[in-house]
Backbone as JSON Lines, residues from 0, in Angstrom:
{"i":0,"aa":"M","n":[-2.04,-29.25,-109.38],"ca":[-2.44,-28.26,-110.36],"c":[-2.1,-28.8,-111.75]}
{"i":1,"aa":"T","n":[-3.04,-28.79,-112.61],"ca":[-2.91,-29.42,-113.91],"c":[-1.92,-28.71,-114.82]}
{"i":2,"aa":"Y","n":[-1.9,-27.4,-114.79],"ca":[-1.1,-26.63,-115.74],"c":[0.19,-26.07,-115.12]}
{"i":3,"aa":"I","n":[0.7,-26.68,-114.08],"ca":[1.86,-26.14,-113.39],"c":[3.09,-26.06,-114.3]}
{"i":4,"aa":"G","n":[3.27,-27.02,-115.19],"ca":[4.4,-26.98,-116.11],"c":[4.33,-25.81,-117.06]}
{"i":5,"aa":"I","n":[3.14,-25.55,-117.58],"ca":[2.96,-24.41,-118.49],"c":[3.14,-23.1,-117.75]}
{"i":6,"aa":"I","n":[2.59,-23.0,-116.56],"ca":[2.74,-21.78,-115.76],"c":[4.21,-21.55,-115.42]}
{"i":7,"aa":"F","n":[4.91,-22.6,-115.03],"ca":[6.33,-22.46,-114.71],"c":[7.13,-22.09,-115.96]}
{"i":8,"aa":"G","n":[6.78,-22.66,-117.09],"ca":[7.45,-22.32,-118.34],"c":[7.28,-20.85,-118.7]}
{"i":9,"aa":"I","n":[6.08,-20.33,-118.52],"ca":[5.83,-18.9,-118.76],"c":[6.64,-18.06,-117.79]}
{"i":10,"aa":"Y","n":[6.71,-18.48,-116.53],"ca":[7.5,-17.77,-115.53],"c":[8.98,-17.75,-115.92]}
{"i":11,"aa":"V","n":[9.51,-18.88,-116.35],"ca":[10.91,-18.97,-116.77],"c":[11.16,-18.04,-117.95]}
{"i":12,"aa":"F","n":[10.31,-18.11,-118.95],"ca":[10.44,-17.26,-120.13],"c":[10.42,-15.78,-119.76]}
{"i":13,"aa":"A","n":[9.5,-15.4,-118.9],"ca":[9.39,-13.99,-118.49],"c":[10.6,-13.54,-117.69]}
{"i":14,"aa":"T","n":[11.05,-14.36,-116.75],"ca":[12.18,-13.94,-115.93],"c":[13.47,-13.85,-116.73]}
{"i":15,"aa":"I","n":[13.66,-14.73,-117.7],"ca":[14.86,-14.63,-118.53],"c":[14.86,-13.31,-119.29]}
{"i":16,"aa":"G","n":[13.73,-12.93,-119.84],"ca":[13.62,-11.65,-120.54],"c":[13.83,-10.46,-119.62]}
{"i":17,"aa":"I","n":[13.24,-10.52,-118.45],"ca":[13.37,-9.42,-117.48],"c":[14.81,-9.31,-117.01]}
{"i":18,"aa":"Y","n":[15.42,-10.43,-116.7],"ca":[16.81,-10.4,-116.21],"c":[17.76,-9.91,-117.3]}
{"i":19,"aa":"H","n":[17.5,-10.25,-118.56],"ca":[18.35,-9.75,-119.64],"c":[18.33,-8.22,-119.67]}
{"i":20,"aa":"I","n":[17.15,-7.66,-119.64],"ca":[17.01,-6.2,-119.64],"c":[17.63,-5.62,-118.37]}
{"i":21,"aa":"L","n":[17.39,-6.25,-117.24],"ca":[17.92,-5.78,-115.96],"c":[19.44,-5.74,-115.96]}
{"i":22,"aa":"I","n":[20.07,-6.79,-116.46],"ca":[21.54,-6.85,-116.5],"c":[22.1,-5.72,-117.36]}
{"i":23,"aa":"V","n":[21.52,-5.52,-118.53],"ca":[22.0,-4.47,-119.44],"c":[21.87,-3.11,-118.78]}
{"i":24,"aa":"K","n":[20.72,-2.83,-118.19],"ca":[20.49,-1.52,-117.57],"c":[21.35,-1.31,-116.33]}
{"i":25,"aa":"L","n":[21.43,-2.32,-115.47],"ca":[22.23,-2.17,-114.25],"c":[23.7,-1.96,-114.56]}
{"i":26,"aa":"E","n":[24.22,-2.7,-115.54],"ca":[25.63,-2.53,-115.9],"c":[25.87,-1.14,-116.48]}
{"i":27,"aa":"K","n":[24.94,-0.66,-117.26],"ca":[25.07,0.68,-117.86],"c":[25.05,1.77,-116.79]}
{"i":28,"aa":"W","n":[24.16,1.64,-115.8],"ca":[24.01,2.67,-114.78],"c":[25.04,2.57,-113.67]}
{"i":29,"aa":"F","n":[25.39,1.34,-113.23],"ca":[26.2,1.17,-112.03],"c":[27.53,0.44,-112.24]}
{"i":30,"aa":"G","n":[27.8,-0.03,-113.45],"ca":[28.99,-0.84,-113.65],"c":[28.73,-2.26,-113.19]}
{"i":31,"aa":"T","n":[29.76,-2.93,-112.7],"ca":[29.61,-4.35,-112.37],"c":[29.29,-4.62,-110.91]}
{"i":32,"aa":"W","n":[29.27,-3.62,-110.04],"ca":[29.1,-3.92,-108.61],"c":[27.79,-4.63,-108.27]}
{"i":33,"aa":"P","n":[26.69,-4.5,-109.03],"ca":[25.47,-5.26,-108.66],"c":[25.64,-6.78,-108.69]}
{"i":34,"aa":"W","n":[26.77,-7.28,-109.18],"ca":[26.99,-8.73,-109.18],"c":[26.86,-9.28,-107.77]}
{"i":35,"aa":"L","n":[27.26,-8.49,-106.78],"ca":[27.21,-8.94,-105.4],"c":[25.77,-9.17,-104.94]}
{"i":36,"aa":"V","n":[24.86,-8.34,-105.38],"ca":[23.44,-8.51,-105.04],"c":[22.91,-9.81,-105.65]}
{"i":37,"aa":"F","n":[23.27,-10.06,-106.91],"ca":[22.84,-11.3,-107.56],"c":[23.42,-12.52,-106.85]}
{"i":38,"aa":"L","n":[24.66,-12.42,-106.42],"ca":[25.29,-13.53,-105.7],"c":[24.57,-13.82,-104.38]}
{"i":39,"aa":"I","n":[24.29,-12.78,-103.63],"ca":[23.6,-12.94,-102.34],"c":[22.2,-13.51,-102.55]}
{"i":40,"aa":"L","n":[21.46,-12.97,-103.53],"ca":[20.12,-13.5,-103.82],"c":[20.19,-14.96,-104.26]}
{"i":41,"aa":"G","n":[21.19,-15.3,-105.07],"ca":[21.35,-16.67,-105.52],"c":[21.62,-17.63,-104.38]}
{"i":42,"aa":"I","n":[22.47,-17.23,-103.46],"ca":[22.79,-18.08,-102.31],"c":[21.58,-18.24,-101.4]}
{"i":43,"aa":"I","n":[20.85,-17.16,-101.18],"ca":[19.64,-17.22,-100.34],"c":[18.61,-18.16,-100.97]}
{"i":44,"aa":"C","n":[18.38,-18.01,-102.27],"ca":[17.42,-18.88,-102.96],"c":[17.87,-20.33,-102.94]}
{"i":45,"aa":"L","n":[19.18,-20.56,-103.09],"ca":[19.71,-21.92,-103.04],"c":[19.46,-22.54,-101.67]}
{"i":46,"aa":"Y","n":[19.68,-21.77,-100.63],"ca":[19.41,-22.25,-99.26],"c":[17.95,-22.66,-99.12]}
{"i":47,"aa":"F","n":[17.03,-21.78,-99.55],"ca":[15.61,-22.11,-99.43],"c":[15.22,-23.32,-100.28]}
{"i":48,"aa":"S","n":[15.87,-23.49,-101.42],"ca":[15.61,-24.66,-102.25],"c":[16.04,-25.94,-101.54]}
{"i":49,"aa":"L","n":[17.18,-25.88,-100.87],"ca":[17.69,-27.06,-100.19],"c":[16.88,-27.45,-98.95]}
{"i":50,"aa":"I","n":[16.35,-26.47,-98.23],"ca":[15.62,-26.79,-97.0],"c":[14.14,-27.06,-97.23]}
{"i":51,"aa":"N","n":[13.64,-26.77,-98.42],"ca":[12.22,-26.92,-98.69],"c":[11.91,-28.37,-99.01]}
{"i":52,"aa":"S","n":[10.9,-28.9,-98.35],"ca":[10.53,-30.31,-98.56],"c":[9.51,-30.49,-99.69]}
{"i":53,"aa":"N","n":[8.85,-29.44,-100.09],"ca":[7.88,-29.51,-101.17],"c":[8.62,-29.42,-102.51]}
{"i":54,"aa":"G","n":[8.45,-30.41,-103.36],"ca":[9.18,-30.45,-104.62],"c":[8.93,-29.27,-105.53]}
{"i":55,"aa":"M","n":[7.68,-28.81,-105.6],"ca":[7.35,-27.72,-106.49],"c":[7.98,-26.4,-106.03]}
{"i":56,"aa":"T","n":[7.89,-26.11,-104.76],"ca":[8.48,-24.85,-104.28],"c":[10.0,-24.95,-104.24]}
{"i":57,"aa":"S","n":[10.55,-26.12,-103.99],"ca":[11.99,-26.3,-104.05],"c":[12.49,-26.05,-105.47]}
{"i":58,"aa":"M","n":[11.74,-26.52,-106.46],"ca":[12.09,-26.26,-107.86],"c":[12.05,-24.77,-108.16]}
{"i":59,"aa":"W","n":[11.05,-24.07,-107.67],"ca":[10.93,-22.63,-107.89],"c":[12.11,-21.89,-107.26]}
{"i":60,"aa":"W","n":[12.45,-22.22,-106.01],"ca":[13.61,-21.6,-105.35],"c":[14.89,-21.95,-106.09]}
{"i":61,"aa":"G","n":[15.03,-23.19,-106.53],"ca":[16.23,-23.6,-107.25],"c":[16.4,-22.84,-108.56]}
{"i":62,"aa":"Y","n":[15.32,-22.69,-109.29],"ca":[15.38,-21.91,-110.54],"c":[15.8,-20.48,-110.24]}
{"i":63,"aa":"N","n":[15.19,-19.86,-109.26],"ca":[15.54,-18.48,-108.91],"c":[16.99,-18.37,-108.45]}
{"i":64,"aa":"S","n":[17.47,-19.4,-107.79],"ca":[18.86,-19.42,-107.38],"c":[19.77,-19.37,-108.6]}
{"i":65,"aa":"F","n":[19.52,-20.23,-109.55],"ca":[20.42,-20.33,-110.69],"c":[20.3,-19.15,-111.64]}
{"i":66,"aa":"I","n":[19.13,-18.54,-111.76],"ca":[19.04,-17.36,-112.62],"c":[19.82,-16.2,-111.99]}
{"i":67,"aa":"N","n":[19.81,-16.11,-110.67],"ca":[20.59,-15.06,-110.01],"c":[22.08,-15.35,-110.07]}
{"i":68,"aa":"L","n":[22.48,-16.6,-109.86],"ca":[23.89,-16.95,-109.94],"c":[24.42,-16.79,-111.36]}
{"i":69,"aa":"W","n":[23.63,-17.13,-112.35],"ca":[24.04,-16.95,-113.74],"c":[24.18,-15.46,-114.06]}
{"i":70,"aa":"S","n":[23.39,-14.63,-113.41],"ca":[23.45,-13.18,-113.64],"c":[24.77,-12.58,-113.18]}
{"i":71,"aa":"V","n":[25.43,-13.22,-112.23],"ca":[26.77,-12.77,-111.82],"c":[27.7,-12.82,-113.03]}
{"i":72,"aa":"K","n":[27.71,-13.96,-113.7],"ca":[28.53,-14.11,-114.9],"c":[28.11,-13.13,-115.98]}
{"i":73,"aa":"E","n":[26.81,-13.02,-116.2],"ca":[26.31,-12.15,-117.26],"c":[26.63,-10.68,-117.0]}
{"i":74,"aa":"M","n":[26.7,-10.29,-115.74],"ca":[27.03,-8.89,-115.41],"c":[28.43,-8.56,-115.94]}
{"i":75,"aa":"F","n":[29.38,-9.47,-115.75],"ca":[30.74,-9.23,-116.22],"c":[30.84,-9.39,-117.74]}
{"i":76,"aa":"D","n":[30.08,-10.32,-118.31],"ca":[30.06,-10.45,-119.76],"c":[29.48,-9.2,-120.42]}
{"i":77,"aa":"Q","n":[28.44,-8.64,-119.82],"ca":[27.84,-7.42,-120.34],"c":[28.83,-6.26,-120.27]}
{"i":78,"aa":"H","n":[29.62,-6.21,-119.22],"ca":[30.63,-5.17,-119.08],"c":[31.64,-5.27,-120.23]}
{"i":79,"aa":"K","n":[32.05,-6.48,-120.56],"ca":[32.99,-6.68,-121.67],"c":[32.34,-6.28,-123.0]}
{"i":80,"aa":"R","n":[31.08,-6.66,-123.19],"ca":[30.39,-6.31,-124.43],"c":[30.24,-4.81,-124.58]}
{"i":81,"aa":"S","n":[29.89,-4.12,-123.51],"ca":[29.7,-2.66,-123.6],"c":[31.03,-1.93,-123.76]}
{"i":82,"aa":"A","n":[32.12,-2.51,-123.26],"ca":[33.43,-1.88,-123.43],"c":[33.92,-2.0,-124.86]}
{"i":83,"aa":"Q","n":[33.49,-3.03,-125.57],"ca":[33.9,-3.22,-126.98],"c":[33.18,-2.26,-127.92]}
{"i":84,"aa":"N","n":[32.03,-1.76,-127.51],"ca":[31.24,-0.87,-128.38],"c":[31.65,0.54,-128.25]}
C-alpha cells in the first residue's frame, strides 16, 4: 500500500488525541482504577505484536501496546494534576 505511512500517522495522531481525552474523563469519573484495564490491554497488544509475523500488523499491535502502557502512567499523572487544581 503506497500511503501506509500517512495512514498510520493519521491513526497515531487520532489515537493520541482520543486517549488524552479518555484519560482525563476516566480519571474524573472513576479515579485511577482504570489503569488496570490499560495495563491488560497493553500486555495483550504486546503479545500479539510479538507473535505476529507480518511487519505492518506487528507494528500496529506494538503501537497499540505502548499507547495503552503509557496510559497507565498518564492515569496517575492526571490524578496528581487534578488533585492540584
